[in-house]
MOPAC internal coordinates of N, CA, C and O (Angstrom, degrees):
PM7 1SCF
backbone

  N    0.0000 0     0.00 0     0.00 0    0    0    0
  C    1.4182 1     0.00 0     0.00 0    1    0    0
  C    1.4635 1   113.39 1     0.00 0    2    1    0
  O    1.2310 1   119.62 1   147.77 1    3    2    1
  N    1.3967 1   118.33 1   -32.23 1    3    2    1
  C    1.3751 1   115.81 1   179.29 1    5    3    2
  C    1.6054 1   113.34 1   -76.07 1    6    5    3
  O    1.2310 1   121.08 1   162.52 1    7    6    5
  N    1.2731 1   115.53 1   -17.48 1    7    6    5
  C    1.3921 1   122.79 1   175.21 1    9    7    6
  C    1.5181 1   111.44 1   -63.20 1   10    9    7
  O    1.2310 1   119.83 1   147.95 1   11   10    9
  N    1.3183 1   117.94 1   -32.05 1   11   10    9
  C    1.4317 1   121.87 1   171.06 1   13   11   10
  C    1.4313 1   117.37 1   -58.41 1   14   13   11
  O    1.2310 1   121.76 1   142.39 1   15   14   13
  N    1.3956 1   114.24 1   -37.61 1   15   14   13
  C    1.4942 1   123.17 1  -174.47 1   17   15   14
  C    1.5706 1   101.83 1   -82.47 1   18   17   15
  O    1.2310 1   118.31 1   141.00 1   19   18   17
  N    1.2143 1   120.83 1   -39.00 1   19   18   17
  C    1.5466 1   126.80 1   177.22 1   21   19   18
  C    1.4837 1   104.77 1   -60.64 1   22   21   19
  O    1.2310 1   115.34 1   146.61 1   23   22   21
  N    1.3352 1   126.45 1   -33.39 1   23   22   21
  C    1.4065 1   125.50 1  -178.80 1   25   23   22
  C    1.4504 1   108.62 1   -65.20 1   26   25   23
  O    1.2310 1   120.37 1   138.45 1   27   26   25
  N    1.4133 1   116.91 1   -41.55 1   27   26   25
  C    1.4546 1   120.06 1  -172.06 1   29   27   26
  C    1.5785 1   103.74 1   -79.34 1   30   29   27
  O    1.2310 1   116.28 1   152.43 1   31   30   29
  N    1.3515 1   124.67 1   -27.57 1   31   30   29
  C    1.4468 1   126.68 1  -178.82 1   33   31   30
  C    1.5365 1   107.76 1   -72.39 1   34   33   31
  O    1.2310 1   117.78 1   140.86 1   35   34   33
  N    1.2854 1   121.82 1   -39.14 1   35   34   33
  C    1.3834 1   125.90 1  -176.36 1   37   35   34
  C    1.6018 1   120.18 1   -91.72 1   38   37   35
  O    1.2310 1   127.37 1   154.71 1   39   38   37
  N    1.3862 1   103.42 1   -25.29 1   39   38   37
  C    1.5137 1   109.68 1  -178.13 1   41   39   38
  C    1.4911 1   113.29 1    88.63 1   42   41   39
  O    1.2310 1   120.74 1   174.51 1   43   42   41
  N    1.4155 1   116.18 1    -5.49 1   43   42   41
  C    1.3376 1   120.67 1  -174.47 1   45   43   42
  C    1.6599 1   112.60 1   -87.06 1   46   45   43
  O    1.2310 1   121.24 1   -92.88 1   47   46   45
  N    1.3466 1   115.23 1    87.12 1   47   46   45
  C    1.4194 1   120.05 1  -170.25 1   49   47   46
  C    1.5171 1   115.34 1   -81.49 1   50   49   47
  O    1.2310 1   118.86 1  -171.86 1   51   50   49
  N    1.2826 1   119.77 1     8.14 1   51   50   49
  C    1.3951 1   123.14 1  -177.76 1   53   51   50
  C    1.6163 1   113.48 1   -65.13 1   54   53   51
  O    1.2310 1   119.51 1   163.80 1   55   54   53
  N    1.2445 1   118.54 1   -16.20 1   55   54   53
  C    1.4515 1   124.00 1  -178.28 1   57   55   54
  C    1.4683 1   114.10 1   -91.12 1   58   57   55
  O    1.2310 1   121.11 1   179.77 1   59   58   57
  N    1.3446 1   115.48 1    -0.23 1   59   58   57
  C    1.4367 1   117.07 1  -172.05 1   61   59   58
  C    1.4401 1   115.07 1   -59.18 1   62   61   59
  O    1.2310 1   119.90 1   139.44 1   63   62   61
  N    1.3151 1   117.80 1   -40.56 1   63   62   61
  C    1.4514 1   122.31 1   177.24 1   65   63   62
  C    1.5327 1   116.82 1   -70.13 1   66   65   63
  O    1.2310 1   123.79 1   164.53 1   67   66   65
  N    1.4134 1   110.33 1   -15.47 1   67   66   65
  C    1.5368 1   118.99 1   177.46 1   69   67   66
  C    1.5434 1   109.19 1   -84.60 1   70   69   67
  O    1.2310 1   117.72 1   156.66 1   71   70   69
  N    1.3298 1   121.95 1   -23.34 1   71   70   69
  C    1.5200 1   120.42 1  -167.93 1   73   71   70
  C    1.5142 1   106.23 1  -119.20 1   74   73   71
  O    1.2310 1   119.00 1   166.24 1   75   74   73
  N    1.3433 1   119.51 1   -13.76 1   75   74   73
  C    1.6031 1   121.05 1  -170.58 1   77   75   74
  C    1.4763 1   103.11 1  -115.68 1   78   77   75
  O    1.2310 1   123.56 1   -45.69 1   79   78   77
  N    1.4444 1   110.77 1   134.31 1   79   78   77
  C    1.4242 1   115.84 1   165.89 1   81   79   78
  C    1.3192 1   116.58 1   -65.01 1   82   81   79
  O    1.2310 1   118.79 1   -33.36 1   83   82   81
  N    1.5060 1   119.92 1   146.64 1   83   82   81
  C    1.5108 1   115.55 1  -174.22 1   85   83   82
  C    1.4766 1   114.32 1   -62.19 1   86   85   83
  O    1.2310 1   117.85 1   163.18 1   87   86   85
  N    1.3794 1   121.69 1   -16.82 1   87   86   85
  C    1.3630 1   118.61 1   175.67 1   89   87   86
  C    1.6053 1   112.43 1  -102.10 1   90   89   87
  O    1.2310 1   123.47 1  -148.92 1   91   90   89
  N    1.3557 1   110.94 1    31.08 1   91   90   89
  C    1.6140 1   117.27 1  -178.19 1   93   91   90
  C    1.5192 1   104.63 1   -48.45 1   94   93   91
  O    1.2310 1   123.19 1   -38.86 1   95   94   93
  N    1.3837 1   111.48 1   141.14 1   95   94   93
  C    1.4857 1   122.05 1   177.65 1   97   95   94
  C    1.4528 1   104.71 1  -140.58 1   98   97   95
  O    1.2310 1   121.76 1   -52.83 1   99   98   97
  N    1.4198 1   114.24 1   127.17 1   99   98   97
  C    1.4974 1   118.41 1   172.72 1  101   99   98
  C    1.5396 1   105.23 1  -108.47 1  102  101   99
  O    1.2310 1   118.66 1   -70.74 1  103  102  101
  N    1.1376 1   120.17 1   109.26 1  103  102  101
  C    1.5497 1   131.41 1  -175.91 1  105  103  102
  C    1.4634 1   114.03 1   -56.18 1  106  105  103
  O    1.2310 1   122.57 1   147.89 1  107  106  105
  N    1.4727 1   112.69 1   -32.11 1  107  106  105
  C    1.3978 1   115.65 1  -179.96 1  109  107  106
  C    1.5818 1   111.96 1   -85.66 1  110  109  107
  O    1.2310 1   120.71 1   168.12 1  111  110  109
  N    1.2845 1   116.24 1   -11.88 1  111  110  109
  C    1.4786 1   123.31 1   177.04 1  113  111  110
  C    1.5014 1   106.57 1  -136.78 1  114  113  111
  O    1.2310 1   120.17 1  -104.76 1  115  114  113
  N    1.2020 1   117.28 1    75.24 1  115  114  113
  C    1.5543 1   121.78 1   177.05 1  117  115  114
  C    1.4617 1   115.54 1   -50.34 1  118  117  115
  O    1.2310 1   121.95 1   148.42 1  119  118  117
  N    1.2936 1   113.88 1   -31.58 1  119  118  117
  C    1.4851 1   118.75 1  -175.04 1  121  119  118
  C    1.5337 1   115.86 1   -72.70 1  122  121  119
  O    1.2310 1   121.82 1   175.82 1  123  122  121
  N    1.2503 1   114.12 1    -4.18 1  123  122  121
  C    1.3787 1   123.05 1   174.44 1  125  123  122
  C    1.5833 1   109.54 1  -110.39 1  126  125  123
  O    1.2310 1   124.37 1   -69.36 1  127  126  125
  N    1.2174 1   109.21 1   110.64 1  127  126  125
  C    1.5547 1   112.01 1   177.58 1  129  127  126
  C    1.5290 1   112.88 1  -137.29 1  130  129  127
  O    1.2310 1   121.42 1   -56.91 1  131  130  129
  N    1.3077 1   114.88 1   123.09 1  131  130  129
  C    1.5260 1   115.36 1   179.93 1  133  131  130
  C    1.5066 1   110.12 1    99.93 1  134  133  131
  O    1.2310 1   119.47 1   -24.09 1  135  134  133
  N    1.3596 1   118.62 1   155.91 1  135  134  133
  C    1.4499 1   126.87 1   170.48 1  137  135  134
  C    1.4779 1   115.74 1   -43.12 1  138  137  135
  O    1.2310 1   119.96 1   131.32 1  139  138  137
  N    1.3677 1   117.68 1   -48.68 1  139  138  137
  C    1.4319 1   117.64 1  -165.72 1  141  139  138
  C    1.5210 1   109.20 1   -73.19 1  142  141  139
  O    1.2310 1   119.05 1   146.80 1  143  142  141
  N    1.4150 1   119.42 1   -33.20 1  143  142  141
  C    1.3454 1   117.23 1   170.70 1  145  143  142
  C    1.4285 1   118.30 1   -67.37 1  146  145  143
  O    1.2310 1   120.62 1   144.63 1  147  146  145
  N    1.2718 1   116.41 1   -35.37 1  147  146  145
  C    1.5111 1   124.79 1   170.60 1  149  147  146
  C    1.6092 1   108.76 1   -54.12 1  150  149  147
  O    1.2310 1   122.48 1   130.39 1  151  150  149
  N    1.3136 1   112.86 1   -49.61 1  151  150  149
  C    1.5179 1   116.23 1   178.75 1  153  151  150
  C    1.5052 1   113.22 1   -52.42 1  154  153  151
  O    1.2310 1   124.50 1   127.01 1  155  154  153
  N    1.3305 1   108.97 1   -52.99 1  155  154  153
  C    1.5332 1   115.87 1   177.80 1  157  155  154
  C    1.6346 1   118.57 1   -53.92 1  158  157  155
  O    1.2310 1   125.59 1   137.36 1  159  158  157
  N    1.4267 1   106.86 1   -42.64 1  159  158  157
  C    1.4385 1   118.09 1  -177.20 1  161  159  158
  C    1.5935 1   107.25 1   -69.58 1  162  161  159
  O    1.2310 1   120.33 1   139.52 1  163  162  161
  N    1.2850 1   116.97 1   -40.48 1  163  162  161
  C    1.5380 1   115.00 1   177.99 1  165  163  162
  C    1.5765 1   107.41 1   -66.07 1  166  165  163
  O    1.2310 1   117.49 1   140.31 1  167  166  165
  N    1.2450 1   122.38 1   -39.69 1  167  166  165
  C    1.5111 1   123.49 1  -177.39 1  169  167  166
  C    1.5496 1   106.05 1   -62.98 1  170  169  167
  O    1.2310 1   119.61 1   131.05 1  171  170  169
  N    1.3582 1   118.35 1   -48.95 1  171  170  169
  C    1.4404 1   129.28 1  -173.35 1  173  171  170
  C    1.5802 1   103.31 1   -64.27 1  174  173  171
  O    1.2310 1   116.63 1   124.16 1  175  174  173
  N    1.2931 1   124.02 1   -55.84 1  175  174  173
  C    1.4494 1   125.78 1  -170.65 1  177  175  174
  C    1.5770 1   111.08 1   -71.29 1  178  177  175
  O    1.2310 1   120.49 1   145.01 1  179  178  177
  N    1.4466 1   116.66 1   -34.99 1  179  178  177
  C    1.3483 1   119.42 1  -179.21 1  181  179  178
  C    1.5599 1   110.31 1   -71.32 1  182  181  179
  O    1.2310 1   121.56 1   146.65 1  183  182  181
  N    1.3876 1   114.61 1   -33.35 1  183  182  181
  C    1.4178 1   124.28 1   178.48 1  185  183  182
  C    1.6031 1   110.95 1   -59.28 1  186  185  183
  O    1.2310 1   121.20 1   138.75 1  187  186  185
  N    1.3483 1   115.31 1   -41.25 1  187  186  185
  C    1.4566 1   127.34 1   178.01 1  189  187  186
  C    1.4272 1   114.21 1   -81.17 1  190  189  187
  O    1.2310 1   117.92 1   141.32 1  191  190  189
  N    1.2977 1   121.57 1   -38.68 1  191  190  189
  C    1.4607 1   126.98 1   179.79 1  193  191  190
  C    1.5458 1   114.00 1  -124.83 1  194  193  191
  O    1.2310 1   120.72 1  -102.55 1  195  194  193
  N    1.3314 1   116.23 1    77.45 1  195  194  193
  C    1.4974 1   122.97 1  -167.89 1  197  195  194
  C    1.5576 1   107.97 1   -65.65 1  198  197  195
  O    1.2310 1   119.30 1   157.17 1  199  198  197
  N    1.3202 1   118.93 1   -22.83 1  199  198  197
  C    1.4754 1   125.30 1   179.73 1  201  199  198
  C    1.4777 1   116.04 1   -93.80 1  202  201  199
  O    1.2310 1   120.98 1  -164.99 1  203  202  201
  N    1.3145 1   115.73 1    15.01 1  203  202  201
  C    1.4494 1   118.51 1  -177.89 1  205  203  202
  C    1.5189 1   110.24 1   -64.55 1  206  205  203
  O    1.2310 1   118.70 1   -43.03 1  207  206  205
  N    1.3853 1   120.09 1   136.97 1  207  206  205
  C    1.3515 1   124.52 1   178.33 1  209  207  206
  C    1.5541 1   112.99 1  -145.43 1  210  209  207
  O    1.2310 1   121.10 1   -54.56 1  211  210  209
  N    1.2624 1   115.50 1   125.44 1  211  210  209
  C    1.4450 1   121.19 1   172.07 1  213  211  210
  C    1.5753 1   108.94 1  -105.29 1  214  213  211
  O    1.2310 1   121.75 1   -71.90 1  215  214  213
  N    1.4190 1   114.25 1   108.10 1  215  214  213
  C    1.4540 1   118.70 1   178.19 1  217  215  214
  C    1.5070 1   106.27 1  -105.82 1  218  217  215
  O    1.2310 1   120.63 1   -61.72 1  219  218  217
  N    1.3353 1   116.41 1   118.28 1  219  218  217
  C    1.3500 1   122.97 1  -175.73 1  221  219  218
  C    1.4630 1   118.06 1   -85.34 1  222  221  219
  O    1.2310 1   115.23 1   -56.96 1  223  222  221
  N    1.2826 1   126.65 1   123.04 1  223  222  221
  C    1.4598 1   126.10 1  -174.41 1  225  223  222
  C    1.4712 1   109.88 1   -98.33 1  226  225  223
  O    1.2310 1   116.30 1   164.66 1  227  226  225
  N    1.2545 1   124.63 1   -15.34 1  227  226  225
  C    1.5035 1   126.60 1  -172.21 1  229  227  226
  C    1.6092 1   111.84 1  -168.55 1  230  229  227
  O    1.2310 1   124.12 1   -40.62 1  231  230  229
  N    1.3511 1   109.70 1   139.38 1  231  230  229
  C    1.4925 1   111.97 1   173.92 1  233  231  230
  C    1.5543 1   102.95 1  -138.12 1  234  233  231
  O    1.2310 1   124.62 1   -54.80 1  235  234  233
  N    1.3515 1   108.73 1   125.20 1  235  234  233
  C    1.5301 1   114.52 1  -177.37 1  237  235  234
  C    1.5871 1   104.51 1  -122.61 1  238  237  235
  O    1.2310 1   122.30 1   -43.68 1  239  238  237
  N    1.3504 1   113.20 1   136.32 1  239  238  237
  C    1.4924 1   112.04 1  -178.19 1  241  239  238
  C    1.5983 1   107.69 1  -136.94 1  242  241  239
  O    1.2310 1   124.80 1   -23.31 1  243  242  241
  N    1.1978 1   108.40 1   156.69 1  243  242  241
  C    1.5206 1   122.54 1   173.96 1  245  243  242
  C    1.4600 1   108.53 1  -152.98 1  246  245  243
  O    1.2310 1   120.37 1   -61.46 1  247  246  245
  N    1.3604 1   116.90 1   118.54 1  247  246  245
  C    1.3800 1   120.23 1   178.34 1  249  247  246
  C    1.5464 1   114.37 1    53.40 1  250  249  247
  O    1.2310 1   117.05 1    56.15 1  251  250  249
  N    1.2546 1   123.22 1  -123.85 1  251  250  249
  C    1.4426 1   124.15 1  -174.73 1  253  251  250
  C    1.6555 1   109.18 1   -93.49 1  254  253  251
  O    1.2310 1   122.64 1  -175.93 1  255  254  253
  N    1.3733 1   112.55 1     4.07 1  255  254  253
  C    1.6137 1   115.01 1  -177.08 1  257  255  254
  C    1.4469 1   105.20 1  -103.97 1  258  257  255
  O    1.2310 1   118.75 1   -38.39 1  259  258  257
  N    1.3202 1   119.99 1   141.61 1  259  258  257
  C    1.5130 1   130.39 1   164.78 1  261  259  258
  C    1.3427 1   110.85 1  -125.55 1  262  261  259
  O    1.2310 1   120.16 1   -40.40 1  263  262  261
  N    1.3796 1   117.29 1   139.60 1  263  262  261
  C    1.4901 1   120.62 1   168.00 1  265  263  262
  C    1.5084 1   105.27 1  -112.38 1  266  265  263
  O    1.2310 1   120.81 1   -45.27 1  267  266  265
  N    1.2525 1   116.06 1   134.73 1  267  266  265
  C    1.4637 1   123.18 1   179.25 1  269  267  266
  C    1.5661 1   109.70 1  -123.22 1  270  269  267
  O    1.2310 1   122.57 1   -52.29 1  271  270  269
  N    1.3207 1   112.69 1   127.71 1  271  270  269
  C    1.4560 1   113.45 1  -168.61 1  273  271  270
  C    1.5923 1   107.62 1  -121.92 1  274  273  271
  O    1.2310 1   120.85 1   -51.05 1  275  274  273
  N    1.3638 1   115.99 1   128.95 1  275  274  273
  C    1.5444 1   118.84 1   178.29 1  277  275  274
  C    1.4780 1    99.09 1  -123.18 1  278  277  275
  O    1.2310 1   123.09 1   -49.41 1  279  278  277
  N    1.3887 1   111.68 1   130.59 1  279  278  277
  C    1.5488 1   122.52 1  -177.75 1  281  279  278
  C    1.5271 1   103.11 1  -121.48 1  282  281  279
  O    1.2310 1   124.91 1   -38.80 1  283  282  281
  N    1.3681 1   108.18 1   141.20 1  283  282  281
  C    1.4117 1   116.65 1   173.71 1  285  283  282
  C    1.6230 1   109.44 1  -140.08 1  286  285  283
  O    1.2310 1   121.26 1   -54.39 1  287  286  285
  N    1.3302 1   115.19 1   125.61 1  287  286  285
  C    1.3755 1   120.14 1  -176.38 1  289  287  286
  C    1.4844 1   108.61 1  -109.54 1  290  289  287
  O    1.2310 1   120.28 1   -44.53 1  291  290  289
  N    1.3841 1   117.06 1   135.47 1  291  290  289
  C    1.4665 1   123.47 1  -179.43 1  293  291  290
  C    1.5576 1   115.03 1  -132.66 1  294  293  291
  O    1.2310 1   120.00 1   -43.28 1  295  294  293
  N    1.2707 1   117.61 1   136.72 1  295  294  293
  C    1.5057 1   116.01 1   179.03 1  297  295  294
  C    1.4704 1   111.25 1    92.28 1  298  297  295
  O    1.2310 1   121.89 1     4.14 1  299  298  297
  N    1.3612 1   113.99 1  -175.86 1  299  298  297
  C    1.5394 1   123.85 1   177.45 1  301  299  298
  C    1.5055 1   103.99 1  -150.94 1  302  301  299
  O    1.2310 1   122.75 1   -19.10 1  303  302  301
  N    1.2892 1   112.34 1   160.90 1  303  302  301
  C    1.4298 1   122.18 1   173.74 1  305  303  302
  C    1.4889 1   112.99 1    66.77 1  306  305  303
  O    1.2310 1   121.05 1    38.57 1  307  306  305
  N    1.2868 1   115.60 1  -141.43 1  307  306  305
  C    1.5163 1   126.18 1   174.91 1  309  307  306
  C    1.4757 1   115.66 1   -57.34 1  310  309  307
  O    1.2310 1   119.33 1   146.55 1  311  310  309
  N    1.3078 1   118.88 1   -33.45 1  311  310  309
  C    1.4422 1   127.78 1  -178.66 1  313  311  310
  C    1.5586 1   114.70 1   -82.40 1  314  313  311
  O    1.2310 1   122.85 1   170.30 1  315  314  313
  N    1.3458 1   112.14 1    -9.70 1  315  314  313
  C    1.4759 1   111.24 1  -170.61 1  317  315  314
  C    1.5616 1   113.27 1   -69.05 1  318  317  315
  O    1.2310 1   121.83 1   -34.46 1  319  318  317
  N    1.3296 1   114.10 1   145.54 1  319  318  317
  C    1.5027 1   113.89 1  -178.82 1  321  319  318
  C    1.5874 1   100.68 1  -135.87 1  322  321  319
  O    1.2310 1   123.41 1   -28.14 1  323  322  321
  N    1.3431 1   111.07 1   151.86 1  323  322  321
  C    1.3384 1   121.83 1   168.70 1  325  323  322
  C    1.6024 1   111.83 1  -116.45 1  326  325  323
  O    1.2310 1   118.49 1   -55.59 1  327  326  325
  N    1.2013 1   120.49 1   124.41 1  327  326  325
  C    1.4510 1   121.55 1  -179.59 1  329  327  326
  C    1.5862 1   104.90 1  -121.82 1  330  329  327
  O    1.2310 1   121.74 1   -17.40 1  331  330  329
  N    1.1940 1   114.27 1   162.60 1  331  330  329
  C    1.4620 1   120.81 1  -178.45 1  333  331  330
  C    1.4571 1   114.30 1  -172.33 1  334  333  331
  O    1.2310 1   121.35 1   -20.64 1  335  334  333
  N    1.3001 1   115.02 1   159.36 1  335  334  333
  C    1.4324 1   123.56 1   177.15 1  337  335  334
  C    1.4146 1   102.24 1  -113.53 1  338  337  335
  O    1.2310 1   120.11 1   -32.99 1  339  338  337
  N    1.4519 1   117.40 1   147.01 1  339  338  337
  C    1.4397 1   121.07 1   163.04 1  341  339  338
  C    1.4674 1   104.57 1  -124.85 1  342  341  339
  O    1.2310 1   118.56 1   -48.44 1  343  342  341
  N    1.3242 1   120.34 1   131.56 1  343  342  341
  C    1.3517 1   129.77 1   174.26 1  345  343  342
  C    1.4912 1   110.06 1  -104.63 1  346  345  343
  O    1.2310 1   118.03 1   -52.05 1  347  346  345
  N    1.2668 1   121.35 1   127.95 1  347  346  345
  C    1.4984 1   128.78 1   171.98 1  349  347  346
  C    1.5604 1   102.72 1  -101.93 1  350  349  347
  O    1.2310 1   121.93 1   -58.93 1  351  350  349
  N    1.3781 1   113.92 1   121.07 1  351  350  349
  C    1.5143 1   118.27 1  -172.97 1  353  351  350
  C    1.5376 1   103.14 1  -125.18 1  354  353  351
  O    1.2310 1   122.35 1   -50.70 1  355  354  353
  N    1.3717 1   113.11 1   129.30 1  355  354  353
  C    1.4008 1   116.83 1   173.71 1  357  355  354
  C    1.6284 1   105.03 1  -101.98 1  358  357  355
  O    1.2310 1   121.51 1   -41.61 1  359  358  357
  N    1.3233 1   114.71 1   138.39 1  359  358  357
  C    1.4709 1   120.91 1  -178.95 1  361  359  358
  C    1.5600 1   107.53 1  -110.99 1  362  361  359
  O    1.2310 1   119.99 1   -47.09 1  363  362  361
  N    1.4124 1   117.62 1   132.91 1  363  362  361
  C    1.3841 1   123.91 1   174.80 1  365  363  362
  C    1.4571 1   109.69 1  -132.73 1  366  365  363
  O    1.2310 1   120.65 1   -52.83 1  367  366  365
  N    1.3876 1   116.36 1   127.17 1  367  366  365
  C    1.3734 1   123.09 1   173.29 1  369  367  366
  C    1.6305 1   109.52 1    65.58 1  370  369  367
  O    1.2310 1   120.52 1  -148.30 1  371  370  369
  N    1.4002 1   116.62 1    31.70 1  371  370  369
  C    1.3673 1   123.85 1  -178.72 1  373  371  370
  C    1.5249 1   116.77 1    76.15 1  374  373  371
  O    1.2310 1   120.14 1  -171.73 1  375  374  373
  N    1.3883 1   117.33 1     8.27 1  375  374  373
  C    1.5269 1   119.23 1  -179.29 1  377  375  374
  C    1.5450 1   103.90 1  -132.07 1  378  377  375
  O    1.2310 1   125.98 1   -27.80 1  379  378  377
  N    1.2342 1   106.12 1   152.20 1  379  378  377
  C    1.5281 1   121.40 1   178.80 1  381  379  378
  C    1.5633 1   108.18 1   -60.37 1  382  381  379
  O    1.2310 1   120.02 1   -61.29 1  383  382  381
  N    1.3771 1   117.57 1   118.71 1  383  382  381
  C    1.4733 1   116.19 1  -179.40 1  385  383  382
  C    1.5626 1   115.95 1  -113.68 1  386  385  383
  O    1.2310 1   120.45 1   151.32 1  387  386  385
  N    1.2277 1   116.75 1   -28.68 1  387  386  385
  C    1.4299 1   119.51 1  -179.77 1  389  387  386
  C    1.5601 1   108.28 1  -146.03 1  390  389  387
  O    1.2310 1   123.24 1   -31.34 1  391  390  389
  N    1.4088 1   111.39 1   148.66 1  391  390  389
  C    1.4675 1   116.43 1   172.97 1  393  391  390
  C    1.5813 1   114.75 1  -142.11 1  394  393  391
  O    1.2310 1   122.15 1   -41.01 1  395  394  393
  N    1.2201 1   113.48 1   138.99 1  395  394  393
  C    1.4808 1   121.66 1   176.29 1  397  395  394
  C    1.5609 1   107.75 1  -117.02 1  398  397  395
  O    1.2310 1   121.09 1   -43.34 1  399  398  397
  N    1.3150 1   115.52 1   136.66 1  399  398  397
  C    1.4914 1   119.61 1  -174.89 1  401  399  398
  C    1.5730 1   106.02 1  -109.99 1  402  401  399
  O    1.2310 1   119.44 1   -43.21 1  403  402  401
  N    1.3193 1   118.67 1   136.79 1  403  402  401
  C    1.5674 1   125.36 1   175.08 1  405  403  402
  C    1.4714 1   105.97 1  -125.51 1  406  405  403
  O    1.2310 1   117.01 1   -47.92 1  407  406  405
  N    1.2019 1   123.29 1   132.08 1  407  406  405
  C    1.5310 1   124.71 1   169.02 1  409  407  406
  C    1.5282 1   111.78 1   -99.04 1  410  409  407
  O    1.2310 1   121.82 1   -38.13 1  411  410  409
  N    1.1221 1   114.12 1   141.87 1  411  410  409
  C    1.5598 1   121.28 1  -178.66 1  413  411  410
  C    1.4756 1   106.14 1  -132.06 1  414  413  411
  O    1.2310 1   118.58 1   -68.92 1  415  414  413
  N    1.3630 1   120.31 1   111.08 1  415  414  413
  C    1.4483 1   125.90 1   173.04 1  417  415  414
  C    1.4965 1   107.06 1  -121.80 1  418  417  415
  O    1.2310 1   121.34 1   -41.29 1  419  418  417
  N    1.3632 1   115.05 1   138.71 1  419  418  417
  C    1.5183 1   116.99 1   176.76 1  421  419  418
  C    1.5124 1   106.95 1  -160.33 1  422  421  419
  O    1.2310 1   117.92 1   -18.45 1  423  422  421
  N    1.3571 1   121.56 1   161.55 1  423  422  421
  C    1.4021 1   125.58 1  -178.99 1  425  423  422
  C    1.5726 1   104.83 1   -84.97 1  426  425  423
  O    1.2310 1   119.28 1   -29.86 1  427  426  425
  N    1.1445 1   118.99 1   150.14 1  427  426  425
  C    1.4708 1   122.42 1  -177.82 1  429  427  426
  C    1.5958 1   109.43 1   -78.11 1  430  429  427
  O    1.2310 1   120.10 1   180.00 1  431  430  429

């Protein structure tokens, strides 16, 4: 699972077929379905945002479901904010099969 995010961090999308189920579905981006679409998306996004980085702070799992948390803190004092993404990922046949994305933003 961490290999999926490393693919986005490095821009090396060659492993998409090794980590994603052939019927991969990202519910936040329904236009991207399957490893080939993910490869193209990685190349396009990394081309536009070369400093893109997903730093994972927690991975929780139970059965075929994983929850992956990415937290980012900005600012200090009363202006401080914490934002994060939470991905809920379903695994099938040992490969990532579906993903839902939730955004969490709040004042510190």
